[in-house]
N, CA, C and O atoms as a Tripos MOL2 file, in Angstrom:
@<TRIPOS>MOLECULE
protein
  296   295    74     0     0
PROTEIN
NO_CHARGES

@<TRIPOS>ATOM
      1 N         -12.4810   34.8780    5.8970 N.3       1 MET1
      2 CA        -13.2560   34.3520    4.7900 C.3       1 MET1
      3 C         -13.5200   32.8660    5.0560 C.2       1 MET1
      4 O         -12.5760   32.1100    5.2810 O.2       1 MET1
      5 N         -14.7730   32.4410    5.0330 N.am      2 SER2
      6 CA        -15.0760   31.0440    5.3020 C.3       2 SER2
      7 C         -15.2720   30.2880    3.9950 C.2       2 SER2
      8 O         -15.8550   30.7950    3.0370 O.2       2 SER2
      9 N         -14.7620   29.0490    3.9900 N.am      3 MET3
     10 CA        -14.9220   28.2020    2.8080 C.3       3 MET3
     11 C         -16.1980   27.4000    2.9610 C.2       3 MET3
     12 O         -16.5070   26.9040    4.0440 O.2       3 MET3
     13 N         -16.9330   27.2770    1.8720 N.am      4 SER4
     14 CA        -18.1200   26.4450    1.9300 C.3       4 SER4
     15 C         -17.6990   24.9770    1.8440 C.2       4 SER4
     16 O         -16.7060   24.6340    1.2020 O.2       4 SER4
     17 N         -18.4560   24.1490    2.4870 N.am      5 HIS5
     18 CA        -18.1890   22.7180    2.5150 C.3       5 HIS5
     19 C         -18.6300   22.0980    1.1840 C.2       5 HIS5
     20 O         -19.7690   22.2880    0.7590 O.2       5 HIS5
     21 N         -17.7440   21.3710    0.5390 N.am      6 VAL6
     22 CA        -18.0760   20.6490   -0.6810 C.3       6 VAL6
     23 C         -18.3030   19.1980   -0.2860 C.2       6 VAL6
     24 O         -17.4190   18.5570    0.2820 O.2       6 VAL6
     25 N         -19.4980   18.6780   -0.5910 N.am      7 GLU7
     26 CA        -19.8080   17.2920   -0.2490 C.3       7 GLU7
     27 C         -18.9520   16.3530   -1.0910 C.2       7 GLU7
     28 O         -18.9010   16.4680   -2.3160 O.2       7 GLU7
     29 N         -18.2900   15.4320   -0.4220 N.am      8 LEU8
     30 CA        -17.4360   14.4670   -1.0940 C.3       8 LEU8
     31 C         -18.3060   13.3080   -1.5690 C.2       8 LEU8
     32 O         -18.8690   12.5670   -0.7630 O.2       8 LEU8
     33 N         -18.4080   13.1630   -2.8910 N.am      9 THR9
     34 CA        -19.2260   12.1010   -3.4790 C.3       9 THR9
     35 C         -18.4190   11.3590   -4.5430 C.2       9 THR9
     36 O         -17.4030   11.8490   -5.0370 O.2       9 THR9
     37 N         -18.9010   10.1680   -4.8770 N.am     10 GLU10
     38 CA        -18.2630    9.4040   -5.9520 C.3      10 GLU10
     39 C         -18.3320   10.1770   -7.2660 C.2      10 GLU10
     40 O         -17.3740   10.1600   -8.0390 O.2      10 GLU10
     41 N         -19.4420   10.8510   -7.5300 N.am     11 ARG11
     42 CA        -19.6080   11.6210   -8.7690 C.3      11 ARG11
     43 C         -18.5890   12.7580   -8.8340 C.2      11 ARG11
     44 O         -17.9970   12.9940   -9.8870 O.2      11 ARG11
     45 N         -18.3780   13.4630   -7.7240 N.am     12 LEU12
     46 CA        -17.3990   14.5520   -7.6870 C.3      12 LEU12
     47 C         -16.0120   14.0250   -8.0350 C.2      12 LEU12
     48 O         -15.3080   14.6130   -8.8560 O.2      12 LEU12
     49 N         -15.6220   12.9160   -7.4090 N.am     13 LEU13
     50 CA        -14.3000   12.3510   -7.6650 C.3      13 LEU13
     51 C         -14.1750   11.8060   -9.0840 C.2      13 LEU13
     52 O         -13.1170   11.9180   -9.7020 O.2      13 LEU13
     53 N         -15.2530   11.2140   -9.6020 N.am     14 MET14
     54 CA        -15.2560   10.6960  -10.9700 C.3      14 MET14
     55 C         -15.1050   11.8510  -11.9690 C.2      14 MET14
     56 O         -14.3380   11.7530  -12.9260 O.2      14 MET14
     57 N         -15.8340   12.9330  -11.7400 N.am     15 ASP15
     58 CA        -15.7320   14.0960  -12.6230 C.3      15 ASP15
     59 C         -14.3470   14.7270  -12.5670 C.2      15 ASP15
     60 O         -13.8300   15.1960  -13.5810 O.2      15 ASP15
     61 N         -13.7510   14.7360  -11.3860 N.am     16 ALA16
     62 CA        -12.4270   15.3570  -11.2120 C.3      16 ALA16
     63 C         -11.3140   14.5260  -11.8340 C.2      16 ALA16
     64 O         -10.4160   15.0690  -12.4780 O.2      16 ALA16
     65 N         -11.3710   13.1970  -11.6420 N.am     17 GLY17
     66 CA        -10.2550   12.3590  -12.0680 C.3      17 GLY17
     67 C         -10.4870   11.5220  -13.3030 C.2      17 GLY17
     68 O          -9.5350   11.0350  -13.9140 O.2      17 GLY17
     69 N         -11.7520   11.3460  -13.6820 N.am     18 GLY18
     70 CA        -12.0530   10.5130  -14.8370 C.3      18 GLY18
     71 C         -12.2080    9.0560  -14.4640 C.2      18 GLY18
     72 O         -11.8660    8.6480  -13.3540 O.2      18 GLY18
     73 N         -12.7250    8.2730  -15.3950 N.am     19 TRP19
     74 CA        -13.0310    6.8680  -15.1230 C.3      19 TRP19
     75 C         -11.7860    6.0330  -14.8770 C.2      19 TRP19
     76 O         -11.8290    5.0780  -14.1010 O.2      19 TRP19
     77 N         -10.6700    6.3760  -15.5280 N.am     20 GLN20
     78 CA         -9.4500    5.5890  -15.3470 C.3      20 GLN20
     79 C          -8.9100    5.7280  -13.9200 C.2      20 GLN20
     80 O          -8.4910    4.7450  -13.3100 O.2      20 GLN20
     81 N          -8.9250    6.9520  -13.3980 N.am     21 ALA21
     82 CA         -8.4750    7.1740  -12.0180 C.3      21 ALA21
     83 C          -9.4200    6.4910  -11.0390 C.2      21 ALA21
     84 O          -8.9730    5.9240  -10.0420 O.2      21 ALA21
     85 N         -10.7270    6.5390  -11.3110 N.am     22 ALA22
     86 CA        -11.7070    5.8860  -10.4370 C.3      22 ALA22
     87 C         -11.4960    4.3730  -10.4320 C.2      22 ALA22
     88 O         -11.5960    3.7310   -9.3860 O.2      22 ALA22
     89 N         -11.2080    3.8120  -11.5900 N.am     23 LYS23
     90 CA        -10.9720    2.3680  -11.6990 C.3      23 LYS23
     91 C          -9.7340    1.9720  -10.8870 C.2      23 LYS23
     92 O          -9.7490    0.9690  -10.1740 O.2      23 LYS23
     93 N          -8.6790    2.7540  -10.9990 N.am     24 LEU24
     94 CA         -7.4540    2.4900  -10.2440 C.3      24 LEU24
     95 C          -7.7180    2.6330   -8.7410 C.2      24 LEU24
     96 O          -7.2470    1.8130   -7.9530 O.2      24 LEU24
     97 N          -8.4610    3.6560   -8.3410 N.am     25 ALA25
     98 CA         -8.7710    3.8670   -6.9260 C.3      25 ALA25
     99 C          -9.5470    2.6850   -6.3540 C.2      25 ALA25
    100 O          -9.2470    2.2110   -5.2580 O.2      25 ALA25
    101 N         -10.5310    2.2170   -7.0860 N.am     26 ARG26
    102 CA        -11.3120    1.0560   -6.6240 C.3      26 ARG26
    103 C         -10.4180   -0.1740   -6.4640 C.2      26 ARG26
    104 O         -10.5580   -0.9260   -5.4990 O.2      26 ARG26
    105 N          -9.5060   -0.3760   -7.4050 N.am     27 ALA27
    106 CA         -8.5950   -1.5190   -7.3430 C.3      27 ALA27
    107 C          -7.6850   -1.4180   -6.1160 C.2      27 ALA27
    108 O          -7.4060   -2.4280   -5.4710 O.2      27 ALA27
    109 N          -7.2230   -0.2100   -5.7890 N.am     28 LEU28
    110 CA         -6.3820   -0.0180   -4.6130 C.3      28 LEU28
    111 C          -7.1410   -0.3650   -3.3360 C.2      28 LEU28
    112 O          -6.5970   -1.0130   -2.4410 O.2      28 LEU28
    113 N          -8.3980    0.0690   -3.2540 N.am     29 VAL29
    114 CA         -9.2300   -0.2240   -2.0830 C.3      29 VAL29
    115 C          -9.4800   -1.7260   -1.9870 C.2      29 VAL29
    116 O          -9.2990   -2.3220   -0.9250 O.2      29 VAL29
    117 N          -9.8960   -2.3340   -3.0940 N.am     30 GLU30
    118 CA        -10.2290   -3.7630   -3.0960 C.3      30 GLU30
    119 C          -9.0320   -4.6510   -2.7620 C.2      30 GLU30
    120 O          -9.1980   -5.7290   -2.1910 O.2      30 GLU30
    121 N          -7.8360   -4.2060   -3.1130 N.am     31 SER31
    122 CA         -6.6390   -5.0000   -2.8320 C.3      31 SER31
    123 C          -6.0970   -4.7460   -1.4260 C.2      31 SER31
    124 O          -5.1020   -5.3520   -1.0280 O.2      31 SER31
    125 N          -6.7440   -3.8570   -0.6730 N.am     32 GLY32
    126 CA         -6.3230   -3.5830    0.6960 C.3      32 GLY32
    127 C          -5.1080   -2.6950    0.8200 C.2      32 GLY32
    128 O          -4.4730   -2.6570    1.8740 O.2      32 GLY32
    129 N          -4.7720   -1.9790   -0.2410 N.am     33 ARG33
    130 CA         -3.5660   -1.1460   -0.2260 C.3      33 ARG33
    131 C          -3.7960    0.2540    0.3280 C.2      33 ARG33
    132 O          -2.8350    0.9820    0.5710 O.2      33 ARG33
    133 N          -5.0550    0.6440    0.5330 N.am     34 VAL34
    134 CA         -5.3350    1.9540    1.1250 C.3      34 VAL34
    135 C          -5.1940    1.8130    2.6410 C.2      34 VAL34
    136 O          -5.9830    1.1210    3.2840 O.2      34 VAL34
    137 N          -4.1890    2.4720    3.1990 N.am     35 VAL35
    138 CA         -3.8920    2.3920    4.6250 C.3      35 VAL35
    139 C          -4.8380    3.2970    5.4060 C.2      35 VAL35
    140 O          -5.3470    2.9140    6.4600 O.2      35 VAL35
    141 N          -5.0710    4.5110    4.8800 N.am     36 SER36
    142 CA         -5.9630    5.4470    5.5510 C.3      36 SER36
    143 C          -6.4880    6.4590    4.5570 C.2      36 SER36
    144 O          -5.8900    6.7030    3.5090 O.2      36 SER36
    145 N          -7.6290    7.0470    4.9130 N.am     37 ALA37
    146 CA         -8.2210    8.1260    4.1230 C.3      37 ALA37
    147 C          -9.0540    8.9720    5.0670 C.2      37 ALA37
    148 O          -9.7580    8.4410    5.9260 O.2      37 ALA37
    149 N          -8.9770   10.2980    4.9080 N.am     38 ALA38
    150 CA         -9.7320   11.2090    5.7670 C.3      38 ALA38
    151 C         -10.0790   12.4700    4.9920 C.2      38 ALA38
    152 O          -9.2730   12.9770    4.2110 O.2      38 ALA38
    153 N         -11.2820   12.9670    5.2160 N.am     39 TYR39
    154 CA        -11.7280   14.2130    4.5830 C.3      39 TYR39
    155 C         -12.0680   15.2130    5.6710 C.2      39 TYR39
    156 O         -13.0270   15.0390    6.4220 O.2      39 TYR39
    157 N         -11.2660   16.2600    5.7430 N.am     40 SER40
    158 CA        -11.5020   17.3840    6.6380 C.3      40 SER40
    159 C         -11.5560   18.6060    5.7300 C.2      40 SER40
    160 O         -10.5200   19.1960    5.4220 O.2      40 SER40
    161 N         -12.7710   18.9940    5.2920 N.am     41 PRO41
    162 CA        -12.9210   20.0280    4.2630 C.3      41 PRO41
    163 C         -12.0190   21.2360    4.5070 C.2      41 PRO41
    164 O         -11.9730   21.7770    5.6120 O.2      41 PRO41
    165 N         -11.3140   21.6440    3.4750 N.am     42 PRO42
    166 CA        -11.4180   21.2300    2.0830 C.3      42 PRO42
    167 C         -10.4000   20.1630    1.6690 C.2      42 PRO42
    168 O         -10.2340   19.9170    0.4740 O.2      42 PRO42
    169 N          -9.7130   19.5230    2.6220 N.am     43 VAL43
    170 CA         -8.6060   18.6280    2.2720 C.3      43 VAL43
    171 C          -8.9810   17.1480    2.4470 C.2      43 VAL43
    172 O          -9.4690   16.7280    3.4970 O.2      43 VAL43
    173 N          -8.7360   16.3850    1.3890 N.am     44 LEU44
    174 CA         -8.8780   14.9350    1.3970 C.3      44 LEU44
    175 C          -7.4640   14.3660    1.3760 C.2      44 LEU44
    176 O          -6.6890   14.6560    0.4640 O.2      44 LEU44
    177 N          -7.1220   13.5450    2.3930 N.am     45 LYS45
    178 CA         -5.7740   12.9750    2.4840 C.3      45 LYS45
    179 C          -5.8730   11.4640    2.5650 C.2      45 LYS45
    180 O          -6.8590   10.9170    3.0590 O.2      45 LYS45
    181 N          -4.8380   10.7950    2.0720 N.am     46 GLY46
    182 CA         -4.8050    9.3520    2.1720 C.3      46 GLY46
    183 C          -3.3880    8.8210    2.1130 C.2      46 GLY46
    184 O          -2.4520    9.5140    1.7150 O.2      46 GLY46
    185 N          -3.2600    7.5580    2.5260 N.am     47 VAL47
    186 CA         -1.9760    6.8620    2.4700 C.3      47 VAL47
    187 C          -2.2330    5.5330    1.7710 C.2      47 VAL47
    188 O          -3.1600    4.8010    2.1200 O.2      47 VAL47
    189 N          -1.3880    5.2290    0.7670 N.am     48 VAL48
    190 CA         -1.5040    3.9980   -0.0130 C.3      48 VAL48
    191 C          -0.1900    3.2400    0.0920 C.2      48 VAL48
    192 O           0.8860    3.8310   -0.0050 O.2      48 VAL48
    193 N          -0.2810    1.9410    0.2890 N.am     49 ARG49
    194 CA          0.9090    1.1030    0.3970 C.3      49 ARG49
    195 C           1.3070    0.6030   -0.9960 C.2      49 ARG49
    196 O           0.4770    0.1010   -1.7550 O.2      49 ARG49
    197 N           2.5860    0.7520   -1.3080 N.am     50 GLU50
    198 CA          3.1550    0.2560   -2.5610 C.3      50 GLU50
    199 C           4.3910   -0.5420   -2.1800 C.2      50 GLU50
    200 O           5.4780    0.0170   -2.0310 O.2      50 GLU50
    201 N           4.2200   -1.8560   -2.0230 N.am     51 GLY51
    202 CA          5.3300   -2.6900   -1.5440 C.3      51 GLY51
    203 C           5.6480   -2.3240   -0.1100 C.2      51 GLY51
    204 O           4.7720   -2.3760    0.7540 O.2      51 GLY51
    205 N           6.9000   -1.9530    0.1550 N.am     52 ASP52
    206 CA          7.3190   -1.5540    1.5030 C.3      52 ASP52
    207 C           7.1240   -0.0630    1.7520 C.2      52 ASP52
    208 O           7.3310    0.4100    2.8690 O.2      52 ASP52
    209 N           6.7350    0.6710    0.7340 N.am     53 LEU53
    210 CA          6.5590    2.1260    0.8530 C.3      53 LEU53
    211 C           5.1160    2.4890    1.1770 C.2      53 LEU53
    212 O           4.1800    1.8030    0.7650 O.2      53 LEU53
    213 N           4.9520    3.5730    1.9170 N.am     54 GLU54
    214 CA          3.6330    4.1560    2.1240 C.3      54 GLU54
    215 C           3.6540    5.5340    1.4820 C.2      54 GLU54
    216 O           4.4330    6.4030    1.8740 O.2      54 GLU54
    217 N           2.7910    5.7230    0.4940 N.am     55 LEU55
    218 CA          2.7430    6.9700   -0.2710 C.3      55 LEU55
    219 C           1.5830    7.8290    0.2090 C.2      55 LEU55
    220 O           0.4620    7.3460    0.3610 O.2      55 LEU55
    221 N           1.8600    9.1000    0.4440 N.am     56 ARG56
    222 CA          0.8330   10.0380    0.8770 C.3      56 ARG56
    223 C           0.2960   10.7870   -0.3270 C.2      56 ARG56
    224 O           1.0510   11.2080   -1.2030 O.2      56 ARG56
    225 N          -1.0230   10.9500   -0.3590 N.am     57 ALA57
    226 CA         -1.6680   11.6520   -1.4700 C.3      57 ALA57
    227 C          -2.7630   12.5420   -0.9060 C.2      57 ALA57
    228 O          -3.2210   12.3380    0.2180 O.2      57 ALA57
    229 N          -3.1800   13.5240   -1.6850 N.am     58 GLY58
    230 CA         -4.2450   14.3860   -1.2070 C.3      58 GLY58
    231 C          -4.8030   15.2900   -2.2830 C.2      58 GLY58
    232 O          -4.2130   15.4800   -3.3460 O.2      58 GLY58
    233 N          -5.9690   15.8440   -1.9650 N.am     59 LEU59
    234 CA         -6.6370   16.8140   -2.8170 C.3      59 LEU59
    235 C          -7.1450   17.9590   -1.9470 C.2      59 LEU59
    236 O          -7.5990   17.7380   -0.8240 O.2      59 LEU59
    237 N          -7.0670   19.1720   -2.4620 N.am     60 LYS60
    238 CA         -7.7080   20.3170   -1.8280 C.3      60 LYS60
    239 C          -8.9190   20.6400   -2.6940 C.2      60 LYS60
    240 O          -8.7800   21.1080   -3.8240 O.2      60 LYS60
    241 N         -10.1090   20.3840   -2.1510 N.am     61 ILE61
    242 CA        -11.3410   20.5320   -2.9100 C.3      61 ILE61
    243 C         -12.0060   21.8400   -2.5110 C.2      61 ILE61
    244 O         -12.7350   21.9030   -1.5210 O.2      61 ILE61
    245 N         -11.7440   22.8920   -3.3000 N.am     62 VAL62
    246 CA        -12.2830   24.2220   -3.0230 C.3      62 VAL62
    247 C         -13.7190   24.3290   -3.5140 C.2      62 VAL62
    248 O         -14.5840   24.8820   -2.8350 O.2      62 VAL62
    249 N         -13.9580   23.7860   -4.7120 N.am     63 SER63
    250 CA        -15.3000   23.7580   -5.2970 C.3      63 SER63
    251 C         -15.3480   22.5730   -6.2640 C.2      63 SER63
    252 O         -14.3430   21.8920   -6.4670 O.2      63 SER63
    253 N         -16.5120   22.3330   -6.8560 N.am     64 LYS64
    254 CA        -16.6280   21.2180   -7.8000 C.3      64 LYS64
    255 C         -15.7100   21.3870   -9.0000 C.2      64 LYS64
    256 O         -15.3250   20.4030   -9.6320 O.2      64 LYS64
    257 N         -15.3560   22.6280   -9.3180 N.am     65 SER65
    258 CA        -14.5090   22.8720  -10.4850 C.3      65 SER65
    259 C         -13.0900   23.3060  -10.1260 C.2      65 SER65
    260 O         -12.2630   23.5200  -11.0120 O.2      65 SER65
    261 N         -12.8080   23.4360   -8.8360 N.am     66 GLU66
    262 CA        -11.4560   23.8580   -8.4000 C.3      66 GLU66
    263 C         -10.9070   22.8370   -7.4000 C.2      66 GLU66
    264 O         -11.2250   22.8690   -6.2120 O.2      66 GLU66
    265 N         -10.0700   21.9290   -7.9210 N.am     67 ILE67
    266 CA         -9.4900   20.8690   -7.1000 C.3      67 ILE67
    267 C          -7.9980   20.8440   -7.3620 C.2      67 ILE67
    268 O          -7.5510   20.7190   -8.5020 O.2      67 ILE67
    269 N          -7.2310   20.9650   -6.2810 N.am     68 GLU68
    270 CA         -5.7770   21.0210   -6.3710 C.3      68 GLU68
    271 C          -5.1700   19.7020   -5.8760 C.2      68 GLU68
    272 O          -5.5670   19.1960   -4.8260 O.2      68 GLU68
    273 N          -4.2280   19.1540   -6.6090 N.am     69 ILE69
    274 CA         -3.5440   17.9200   -6.2190 C.3      69 ILE69
    275 C          -2.4650   18.2510   -5.1960 C.2      69 ILE69
    276 O          -1.6530   19.1530   -5.4040 O.2      69 ILE69
    277 N          -2.4640   17.5130   -4.0900 N.am     70 LEU70
    278 CA         -1.4950   17.7450   -3.0080 C.3      70 LEU70
    279 C          -0.6490   16.4990   -2.7780 C.2      70 LEU70
    280 O          -0.6040   15.9790   -1.6630 O.2      70 LEU70
    281 N           0.0100   16.0260   -3.8040 N.am     71 CYS71
    282 CA          0.8530   14.8480   -3.6100 C.3      71 CYS71
    283 C           2.0640   14.9140   -4.5370 C.2      71 CYS71
    284 O           2.0320   15.5700   -5.5790 O.2      71 CYS71
    285 N           3.1350   14.2190   -4.1350 N.am     72 PRO72
    286 CA          4.3490   14.2170   -4.9420 C.3      72 PRO72
    287 C           4.3210   13.1790   -6.0700 C.2      72 PRO72
    288 O           5.3210   12.9780   -6.7600 O.2      72 PRO72
    289 N           3.1760   12.5270   -6.2500 N.am     73 CYS73
    290 CA          3.0910   11.4640   -7.2590 C.3      73 CYS73
    291 C           3.0600   12.0320   -8.6740 C.2      73 CYS73
    292 O           2.8690   13.2300   -8.8820 O.2      73 CYS73
    293 N           3.2530   11.1410   -9.6340 N.am     74 ARG74
    294 CA          3.2260   11.5440  -11.0370 C.3      74 ARG74
    295 C           1.8170   11.8150  -11.5140 C.2      74 ARG74
    296 O           1.6150   12.1660  -12.6770 O.2      74 ARG74
@<TRIPOS>BOND
     1     1     2 1
     2     2     3 1
     3     3     4 2
     4     3     5 am
     5     5     6 1
     6     6     7 1
     7     7     8 2
     8     7     9 am
     9     9    10 1
    10    10    11 1
    11    11    12 2
    12    11    13 am
    13    13    14 1
    14    14    15 1
    15    15    16 2
    16    15    17 am
    17    17    18 1
    18    18    19 1
    19    19    20 2
    20    19    21 am
    21    21    22 1
    22    22    23 1
    23    23    24 2
    24    23    25 am
    25    25    26 1
    26    26    27 1
    27    27    28 2
    28    27    29 am
    29    29    30 1
    30    30    31 1
    31    31    32 2
    32    31    33 am
    33    33    34 1
    34    34    35 1
    35    35    36 2
    36    35    37 am
    37    37    38 1
    38    38    39 1
    39    39    40 2
    40    39    41 am
    41    41    42 1
    42    42    43 1
    43    43    44 2
    44    43    45 am
    45    45    46 1
    46    46    47 1
    47    47    48 2
    48    47    49 am
    49    49    50 1
    50    50    51 1
    51    51    52 2
    52    51    53 am
    53    53    54 1
    54    54    55 1
    55    55    56 2
    56    55    57 am
    57    57    58 1
    58    58    59 1
    59    59    60 2
    60    59    61 am
    61    61    62 1
    62    62    63 1
    63    63    64 2
    64    63    65 am
    65    65    66 1
    66    66    67 1
    67    67    68 2
    68    67    69 am
    69    69    70 1
    70    70    71 1
    71    71    72 2
    72    71    73 am
    73    73    74 1
    74    74    75 1
    75    75    76 2
    76    75    77 am
    77    77    78 1
    78    78    79 1
    79    79    80 2
    80    79    81 am
    81    81    82 1
    82    82    83 1
    83    83    84 2
    84    83    85 am
    85    85    86 1
    86    86    87 1
    87    87    88 2
    88    87    89 am
    89    89    90 1
    90    90    91 1
    91    91    92 2
    92    91    93 am
    93    93    94 1
    94    94    95 1
    95    95    96 2
    96    95    97 am
    97    97    98 1
    98    98    99 1
    99    99   100 2
   100    99   101 am
   101   101   102 1
   102   102   103 1
   103   103   104 2
   104   103   105 am
   105   105   106 1
   106   106   107 1
   107   107   108 2
   108   107   109 am
   109   109   110 1
   110   110   111 1
   111   111   112 2
   112   111   113 am
   113   113   114 1
   114   114   115 1
   115   115   116 2
   116   115   117 am
   117   117   118 1
   118   118   119 1
   119   119   120 2
   120   119   121 am
   121   121   122 1
   122   122   123 1
   123   123   124 2
   124   123   125 am
   125   125   126 1
   126   126   127 1
   127   127   128 2
   128   127   129 am
   129   129   130 1
   130   130   131 1
   131   131   132 2
   132   131   133 am
   133   133   134 1
   134   134   135 1
   135   135   136 2
   136   135   137 am
   137   137   138 1
   138   138   139 1
   139   139   140 2
   140   139   141 am
   141   141   142 1
   142   142   143 1
   143   143   144 2
   144   143   145 am
   145   145   146 1
   146   146   147 1
   147   147   148 2
   148   147   149 am
   149   149   150 1
   150   150   151 1
   151   151   152 2
   152   151   153 am
   153   153   154 1
   154   154   155 1
   155   155   156 2
   156   155   157 am
   157   157   158 1
   158   158   159 1
   159   159   160 2
   160   159   161 am
   161   161   162 1
   162   162   163 1
   163   163   164 2
   164   163   165 am
   165   165   166 1
   166   166   167 1
   167   167   168 2
   168   167   169 am
   169   169   170 1
   170   170   171 1
   171   171   172 2
   172   171   173 am
   173   173   174 1
   174   174   175 1
   175   175   176 2
   176   175   177 am
   177   177   178 1
   178   178   179 1
   179   179   180 2
   180   179   181 am
   181   181   182 1
   182   182   183 1
   183   183   184 2
   184   183   185 am
   185   185   186 1
   186   186   187 1
   187   187   188 2
   188   187   189 am
   189   189   190 1
   190   190   191 1
   191   191   192 2
   192   191   193 am
   193   193   194 1
   194   194   195 1
   195   195   196 2
   196   195   197 am
   197   197   198 1
   198   198   199 1
   199   199   200 2
   200   199   201 am
   201   201   202 1
   202   202   203 1
   203   203   204 2
   204   203   205 am
   205   205   206 1
   206   206   207 1
   207   207   208 2
   208   207   209 am
   209   209   210 1
   210   210   211 1
   211   211   212 2
   212   211   213 am
   213   213   214 1
   214   214   215 1
   215   215   216 2
   216   215   217 am
   217   217   218 1
   218   218   219 1
   219   219   220 2
   220   219   221 am
   221   221   222 1
   222   222   223 1
   223   223   224 2
   224   223   225 am
   225   225   226 1
   226   226   227 1
   227   227   228 2
   228   227   229 am
   229   229   230 1
   230   230   231 1
   231   231   232 2
   232   231   233 am
   233   233   234 1
   234   234   235 1
   235   235   236 2
   236   235   237 am
   237   237   238 1
   238   238   239 1
   239   239   240 2
   240   239   241 am
   241   241   242 1
   242   242   243 1
   243   243   244 2
   244   243   245 am
   245   245   246 1
   246   246   247 1
   247   247   248 2
   248   247   249 am
   249   249   250 1
   250   250   251 1
   251   251   252 2
   252   251   253 am
   253   253   254 1
   254   254   255 1
   255   255   256 2
   256   255   257 am
   257   257   258 1
   258   258   259 1
   259   259   260 2
   260   259   261 am
   261   261   262 1
   262   262   263 1
   263   263   264 2
   264   263   265 am
   265   265   266 1
   266   266   267 1
   267   267   268 2
   268   267   269 am
   269   269   270 1
   270   270   271 1
   271   271   272 2
   272   271   273 am
   273   273   274 1
   274   274   275 1
   275   275   276 2
   276   275   277 am
   277   277   278 1
   278   278   279 1
   279   279   280 2
   280   279   281 am
   281   281   282 1
   282   282   283 1
   283   283   284 2
   284   283   285 am
   285   285   286 1
   286   286   287 1
   287   287   288 2
   288   287   289 am
   289   289   290 1
   290   290   291 1
   291   291   292 2
   292   291   293 am
   293   293   294 1
   294   294   295 1
   295   295   296 2
@<TRIPOS>SUBSTRUCTURE
     1 MET1         2 RESIDUE 1 A MET
     2 SER2         6 RESIDUE 1 A SER
     3 MET3        10 RESIDUE 1 A MET
     4 SER4        14 RESIDUE 1 A SER
     5 HIS5        18 RESIDUE 1 A HIS
     6 VAL6        22 RESIDUE 1 A VAL
     7 GLU7        26 RESIDUE 1 A GLU
     8 LEU8        30 RESIDUE 1 A LEU
     9 THR9        34 RESIDUE 1 A THR
    10 GLU10       38 RESIDUE 1 A GLU
    11 ARG11       42 RESIDUE 1 A ARG
    12 LEU12       46 RESIDUE 1 A LEU
    13 LEU13       50 RESIDUE 1 A LEU
    14 MET14       54 RESIDUE 1 A MET
    15 ASP15       58 RESIDUE 1 A ASP
    16 ALA16       62 RESIDUE 1 A ALA
    17 GLY17       66 RESIDUE 1 A GLY
    18 GLY18       70 RESIDUE 1 A GLY
    19 TRP19       74 RESIDUE 1 A TRP
    20 GLN20       78 RESIDUE 1 A GLN
    21 ALA21       82 RESIDUE 1 A ALA
    22 ALA22       86 RESIDUE 1 A ALA
    23 LYS23       90 RESIDUE 1 A LYS
    24 LEU24       94 RESIDUE 1 A LEU
    25 ALA25       98 RESIDUE 1 A ALA
    26 ARG26      102 RESIDUE 1 A ARG
    27 ALA27      106 RESIDUE 1 A ALA
    28 LEU28      110 RESIDUE 1 A LEU
    29 VAL29      114 RESIDUE 1 A VAL
    30 GLU30      118 RESIDUE 1 A GLU
    31 SER31      122 RESIDUE 1 A SER
    32 GLY32      126 RESIDUE 1 A GLY
    33 ARG33      130 RESIDUE 1 A ARG
    34 VAL34      134 RESIDUE 1 A VAL
    35 VAL35      138 RESIDUE 1 A VAL
    36 SER36      142 RESIDUE 1 A SER
    37 ALA37      146 RESIDUE 1 A ALA
    38 ALA38      150 RESIDUE 1 A ALA
    39 TYR39      154 RESIDUE 1 A TYR
    40 SER40      158 RESIDUE 1 A SER
    41 PRO41      162 RESIDUE 1 A PRO
    42 PRO42      166 RESIDUE 1 A PRO
    43 VAL43      170 RESIDUE 1 A VAL
    44 LEU44      174 RESIDUE 1 A LEU
    45 LYS45      178 RESIDUE 1 A LYS
    46 GLY46      182 RESIDUE 1 A GLY
    47 VAL47      186 RESIDUE 1 A VAL
    48 VAL48      190 RESIDUE 1 A VAL
    49 ARG49      194 RESIDUE 1 A ARG
    50 GLU50      198 RESIDUE 1 A GLU
    51 GLY51      202 RESIDUE 1 A GLY
    52 ASP52      206 RESIDUE 1 A ASP
    53 LEU53      210 RESIDUE 1 A LEU
    54 GLU54      214 RESIDUE 1 A GLU
    55 LEU55      218 RESIDUE 1 A LEU
    56 ARG56      222 RESIDUE 1 A ARG
    57 ALA57      226 RESIDUE 1 A ALA
    58 GLY58      230 RESIDUE 1 A GLY
    59 LEU59      234 RESIDUE 1 A LEU
    60 LYS60      238 RESIDUE 1 A LYS
    61 ILE61      242 RESIDUE 1 A ILE
    62 VAL62      246 RESIDUE 1 A VAL
    63 SER63      250 RESIDUE 1 A SER
    64 LYS64      254 RESIDUE 1 A LYS
    65 SER65      258 RESIDUE 1 A SER
    66 GLU66      262 RESIDUE 1 A GLU
    67 ILE67      266 RESIDUE 1 A ILE
    68 GLU68      270 RESIDUE 1 A GLU
    69 ILE69      274 RESIDUE 1 A ILE
    70 LEU70      278 RESIDUE 1 A LEU
    71 CYS71      282 RESIDUE 1 A CYS
    72 PRO72      286 RESIDUE 1 A PRO
    73 CYS73      290 RESIDUE 1 A CYS
    74 ARG74      294 RESIDUE 1 A ARG
């Protein structure tokens, strides 16, 4: 079974996480705390620095309405 490719856009992420999550994400990028980010459909992965820690986060984007969180964060 092949998965269709979901285009990763700002609108998709805004709809999935809401404006508060988008605002926080922009702040993380602007402050230089995003170490890496990669999208290999259907998985979006990233690493964010928090002090001396590097936190791994991710999303499995199956469709515009089916997005699974793949991180140990709150």
